[in-house]
Structures are given as structure tokens and as C-alpha cells.
C-alpha positions in Angstrom: 0.0 0.0 0.0 1.3 3.5 -1.0 2.2 5.6 2.1 1.5 8.8 0.3 -1.9 10.3 0.0 -3.6 9.1 -3.3 -4.8 11.9 -5.6 -6.6 11.4 -9.0 -6.5 14.2 -11.5 -8.5 14.1 -14.7 -7.5 16.2 -17.8 -3.9 15.9 -16.6 -2.2 15.9 -20.0 -1.9 19.7 -20.4 -2.7 23.0 -18.8 -4.3 23.3 -15.5 -4.6 19.5 -15.0 -0.9 18.9 -15.8 0.1 21.8 -13.3 -2.2 20.4 -10.6 -0.8 17.0 -11.0 2.7 18.1 -10.9 2.2 20.4 -7.8 0.3 17.6 -5.8 3.0 15.0 -6.5 5.7 17.5 -5.5 3.7 18.1 -2.3 3.8 14.5 -1.3 0.9 12.9 -3.0 1.0 9.8 -5.3 -0.9 11.3 -8.3 -3.0 9.2 -10.7 -2.7 11.5 -13.8 -5.6 10.6 -16.1 -6.4 11.7 -19.6 -6.9 10.6 -23.1 -3.4 11.6 -24.4 -1.2 9.0 -22.6 1.9 10.1 -24.4 1.8 13.5 -22.6 1.0 11.8 -19.3 4.1 9.5 -19.7 6.2 12.6 -20.4 4.9 14.2 -17.1 5.7 11.0 -15.3 9.2 11.1 -16.6 9.5 14.7 -15.4 7.9 14.5 -11.9 8.2 11.6 -9.5 5.2 9.9 -8.0 3.0 10.5 -11.1 1.2 7.4 -12.5 -0.2 7.9 -16.0 -3.5 6.3 -16.7 -5.8 6.4 -19.9 -9.2 7.9 -19.3 -12.1 9.6 -21.2 -14.4 11.0 -18.5 -17.3 10.7 -20.9 -17.1 6.8 -20.5 -18.9 6.3 -17.2 -17.8 2.7 -17.0 -14.2 3.6 -17.5 -14.2 6.3 -14.8 -15.7 3.8 -12.3 -13.3 1.0 -13.4 -10.3 3.4 -12.8 -11.4 4.5 -9.5 -12.0 0.8 -8.5 -8.5 -0.1 -9.7 -6.8 2.7 -7.9 -8.4 1.6 -4.6 -7.6 -2.0 -5.3 -3.9 -1.2 -6.0 -3.2 1.6 -3.5 -5.8 0.9 -0.8 -7.5 4.2 -0.9 -8.3 7.3 -2.6 -7.8 10.7 -0.8 -8.4 13.4 -3.4 -10.3 13.6 -6.8 -9.6 16.7 -8.9 -12.2 16.6 -11.6 -10.4 18.9 -14.1 -11.2 17.6 -17.6 -12.9 20.2 -19.7 -13.4 21.6 -23.2 -14.2 25.1 -24.4 -15.2 25.1 -28.1 -16.8 28.7 -28.0 -19.3 29.8 -30.5 -22.4 32.1 -30.6 -25.6 30.1 -30.4 -26.8 31.3 -33.9 -23.7 29.6 -35.2 -25.6 26.3 -34.6 -22.6 24.1 -33.7 -24.8 21.5 -32.0 -22.2 18.8 -32.0 -19.7 21.0 -30.2 -22.5 21.9 -27.6 -23.1 18.2 -27.0 -19.4 17.6 -26.6 -19.1 20.4 -24.1 -22.0 19.1 -22.0 -20.7 15.5 -22.1 -17.2 16.4 -20.9 -17.8 19.4 -18.6 -21.1 18.1 -16.9 -21.6 14.5 -17.4 -17.7 13.8 -16.9 -18.0 15.7 -13.6 -20.9 13.6 -12.6 -19.1 10.4 -13.6 -16.3 11.4 -11.3 -18.6 12.0 -8.4 -20.6 8.8 -8.9 -17.3 6.8 -8.9 -15.6 8.6 -5.9 -18.6 9.0 -3.6 -18.9 5.4 -2.5 -15.2 5.2 -1.9 -15.1 8.3 0.3 -18.2 7.0 2.2 -16.5 3.8 2.9 -13.3 5.5 4.0 -15.1 8.2 6.1 -13.0 10.8 4.4 -11.9 12.3 1.1 -11.6 15.7 -0.8 -13.4 16.4 -4.0 -12.1 19.3 -6.2 -14.0 20.6 -9.3 -12.3 22.9 -11.8 -15.1 25.4 -12.8 -14.4 28.8 -14.2 -15.0 32.4 -13.7 -17.5 31.5 -16.4 -19.5 29.9 -13.7 -20.2 33.6 -12.4 -20.8 35.4 -15.7 -21.9 34.8 -19.2 -20.2 36.6 -22.1 -21.0 36.5 -25.8 -20.0 33.2 -27.7 -19.8 31.4 -24.3 -23.4 30.6 -23.5 -23.0 26.9 -23.7 -19.6 26.8 -21.9 -20.8 29.1 -19.2 -23.9 27.1 -18.9 -21.8 23.9 -18.3 -19.7 25.8 -15.7 -22.7 27.2 -13.9 -23.8 23.6 -13.7 -20.4 22.3 -12.6 -20.3 24.9 -9.7 -24.0 24.1 -8.7 -23.3 20.4 -8.8 -20.2 20.7 -6.6 -22.0 23.0 -4.1 -24.7 20.5 -3.9 -22.2 17.7 -3.3 -20.7 19.9 -0.5 -24.1 20.3 1.1 -24.9 16.6 0.9 -21.5 15.3 2.1 -20.6 14.4 5.7 -18.1 16.8 7.4 -15.3 14.3 6.9 -15.6 14.8 3.1 -14.3 18.1 1.9 -15.6 19.7 -1.3 -13.9 22.7 -3.2 -14.7 24.5 -6.4 -11.7 26.2 -8.2 -12.9 29.0 -10.6 -10.0 30.0 -12.9 -10.1 33.0 -15.1 -8.0 33.4 -18.2 -5.2 30.7 -17.9 -2.5 29.9 -20.4 -3.9 26.5 -21.9 -4.9 24.7 -25.1 -8.5 25.3 -24.6 -8.8 28.2 -27.0 -7.2 26.1 -29.7 -10.3 23.9 -29.9 -12.4 26.8 -31.0 -13.6 26.2 -34.5 -15.9 29.2 -34.9 -13.8 31.9 -36.6 -15.5 34.9 -34.9 -15.2 33.3 -31.4 -11.5 32.5 -32.1 -10.7 36.0 -33.1 -12.4 37.3 -30.0 -10.3 35.2 -27.8 -7.1 36.6 -29.1 -7.5 40.0 -27.1 -9.4 38.3 -24.3 -6.7 36.0 -23.4 -3.9 38.6 -23.8 -3.2 38.7 -20.1 -3.4 34.9 -19.1 -1.8 33.7 -16.0 0.2 30.4 -15.9 -1.6 27.2 -15.0 0.7 26.8 -12.0 -1.4 29.6 -10.3 -4.4 27.2 -10.4 -2.0 24.4 -9.1 -1.2 26.5 -6.2 -4.9 27.2 -5.5 -5.7 23.3 -5.5 -2.7 22.7 -3.3 -3.8 25.3 -0.8 -7.3 23.8 -0.6 -6.1 20.3 -0.3 -3.4 21.2 2.2 -5.5 23.1 4.5 -6.1 21.7 8.1 -8.5 18.8 8.0 -11.0 20.9 10.0 -11.1 23.6 7.3 -13.2 23.2 4.1 -12.1 25.7 1.5 -15.4 25.9 -0.4 -14.6 28.0 -3.4 -11.5 29.9 -4.9 -11.6 32.4 -7.7 -8.2 32.9 -9.4 -7.8 35.4 -12.3 -5.3 37.8 -13.9 -5.3 41.3 -12.2 -6.3 42.7 -15.7 -9.4 40.5 -16.0 -12.3 42.4 -14.3 
């Protein structure tokens, strides 16, 4: 059995997920770094000790459950789950990119629910655990071309708050709401108008390590302290 706390981080192949996985591993956790792009996970594991790469698509409910069960079988427990996997293919509603809307809902909402469904029974048996959701400042406001994305992040924030209210005191729950962060998310935007608008909007992005610091703060707090929500954004983003 691993003596280190066990943390599962989804969407760990790049951006915020990669930074969170690296920070938690350096802080003393054994990190299960999960994502679809396993080559990037293996590169992270070669760079940072105590990172275990695992293939995962959070849209696949059975795969999420199987991974959590396997982690507990191998390591004896699961202490932290960081549900970070997300997509952001922005577009105006009148662009009618319905398939992209569906994918955004699948990853950002259903993927989060799959992680909760898999982790909750484990935390209940253990009598402890910490669930962290990566939401967004888009969970607090709606901007043009981001209606669907913001809708999923409002949902993620509401679902996580519901989880906090329904969980026993031994299970801590945190929502992290990043502002503009250096990442690959904007590269998934196919709508030309939305893509052009993101150039100026993302001019003052902060590094993903800032979000890794926020997660580390919440996870590393005294066990009697539940850090409910953290908003982190560039000073230029008002």
C-alpha cells in the first residue's frame, strides 16, 4: 500500500490538469494522472516523481468507475479527486454548432458527474476524502460566444455545491474558478468569430501553476477547514 496520499487528477495531460498533478506530486501525493493523451502523461511521469499515468475519457462512465476501483484495489484508498477535464469550443448560439455543444455538455457536466458517482462510494467507505472541481469564472458570468460553455460551468459549480451540502463533514468539497489561464482550450475553438475574439481576451493569461497553487492550498488546509470556493484570475481580468 502506498504511504503517500492518493490523488486522482483528470484532464492531466496539459494546462491546469498537468500543473495540478505536478504540484500535488511534489507536495507529497501519489498522483494518478488521467487523460486521453497518454503520451503526454508519460512525459509528465518522466519529469515528476510519483505520477502514475492512466488513460481515461471522463465521458465513459464505466471507464471512470473502473479506474477508481482499480486505484483503490492497488493503492488501498483514494484521498483526493480533482475533476479537471474540460473543453471550451466557444461559439455564438446562432452558429448552430450543436455537436460541439453536445461534446461540451458531455465532458464538462457528465464527466464531472461520472467522477462524483465513482468517488462518492469510496469516500463514504473510508469516512474521508476531498473532491475538487475545476469550474471557471464562467460559472459566475456569461459573455458572448460562451453561453453553452458558461452554462456547463454554472452547472459544475451548482453540482459541486450540492455535493458539499450533501456530504458528511469528513468529506471536503472545493470549487476552483480560474479566469484566463494559459492553456490549449482556445485552440479547440472552430468558430472563426469566437476564435478572433479570444485573441484579445486571453492577452493577459496567467500560468496554470497559479491554479495548481490554489488546489494545493485547498487540499493542504487543516482537516477541520473546508475551502469551499477559490476564484483565481489575472489582475487585468475584471
